[in-house]
N, C-alpha and C positions, 0 to 999 in steps of 0.2 A: 436497233440496240444499242446503239452506241451512246443515246441520251440515257440510257439504263446504267450502262458501264460508266458513265462519267458520274452518275450521280452515287452508284455504289462506291466508287474510288473516293468522292469527297467525304461519304460518312465515315468510310474507314480510316481516311487520314484524319478527320474531326476527332474519332474515338481515339486513336493511337496518339494523337497531340494532347487529347485530355488527359490521357493517363500518364503521359511524360510530365506535366506539369506538377510540381511539388508545391505545396502551400508554405507560405512564408512562415518560418517559425523564429519568434524572436530569439536572439543571443541570450544566454542566461547572464547576470550582471557579473562582472568581473569580481574576482577575489582579491581585496586589496590586503590581504595579512601579509605581512612580512616576517619571516623567521631569522635572525640574525644570530649565528653562532660565531662565540669569541673565543679563541683559544690561543696559547702562548703567553709571552712576557707582556703584561699591561703596566709595567712601571713608568713607560713612557708616555703614558697620556697626561695630559693636563686636565687640572680640575676648573671647574667654571669660575669666571672670574668673581672675585671678591664684591661685596657692595661698595658703592661709592664710598669714599672717606667723608666724615661729617666736619661740618664748620661751627664752632662754638664763638657766640659774641660775647665779649664781655666791656660793659660801659665804664669808660673812665671819668669821674664826675671829680669834683674838687675835693669831694670828702670820701671818696672809696673806688675801690674796684667792685663792680657787681655784675656777676656773682664774684665773691672773692676767692671760693675755690671751684675748680672746674676737674671734673673726673671725665676722662675721654679715653680713646685706644691708640695704638700706634698706629700713624698715618694720618690722623685726626690734625685739625688746624683750628687755632684761635685767633679771631680777629678783634682786636682792641680798637675801640671808637672812643676818641677823646671828645665826651660830650660836655667839660667843665669850659671855664671861661679862661682858664691859664694853660700854659704849656706842662705838660708831664713828660714822665719817662717811664719805659718798661726796662728794668734792669735786673737781670737773674744772677743771683748770688753767686752761680757757678761760673760766671761770665759768658755764657752761651748767646746772651743777647744784652746789647746797652745801647737802645734807641731812644731818641727824644721823639715825642708825640704832640705837635703842635694842635692847636684849637680845631675841632672838627676832622682832624687827620686820622686815618685807620693804619694799624701796622698789624701784620699777619706772620705767624710763625707755625709750622707744621712740624710735629712732634713725631721724630723717627726712632726711638726708642722708649723702653719702658721706664718708668721710676717717678720719683717725686721731684718736682721743680718748684723753687720757690723764687718769688720776684719781689721787687718794691720800686717805687717811684723815687729816683735819687732828688729830685727837685722837691719833692715833698715825703720825707722819709716815713711818715706815718702811715702812707698807705703800702698795704702789702696784700700778696695774692699768691695762691699757689696751684699748682698743676699736678694731678695723680693720673699717669698713663699706665694702661696695663694692655 
């Protein structure tokens, strides 16, 4: 009878073990929703950075500034390039800048305030230009 008891015990163990195993159930996907509640004083927050400032080019020839008038925003820059055969100058009537510009040289100026600015070439006074900054 000992063989029967061994077989019966083995069957009972297998039945109990089979009932104890739970099927694998995949976990539900994670919920990626984030809820952010903000309260209080928000005045200290900074705004996103402004767009990069623009660079405008003005060609200086022996006959003209091209373009003669440039409209831009505060923080923008003008780059003058002497494409002529002679030395020229960029001279603002208000004295903000008075620089010689040799052949093939460049000169840059960044405008930090709004207004209308007028300039000319001291070496060739017929050459005149203006910058309108808003």
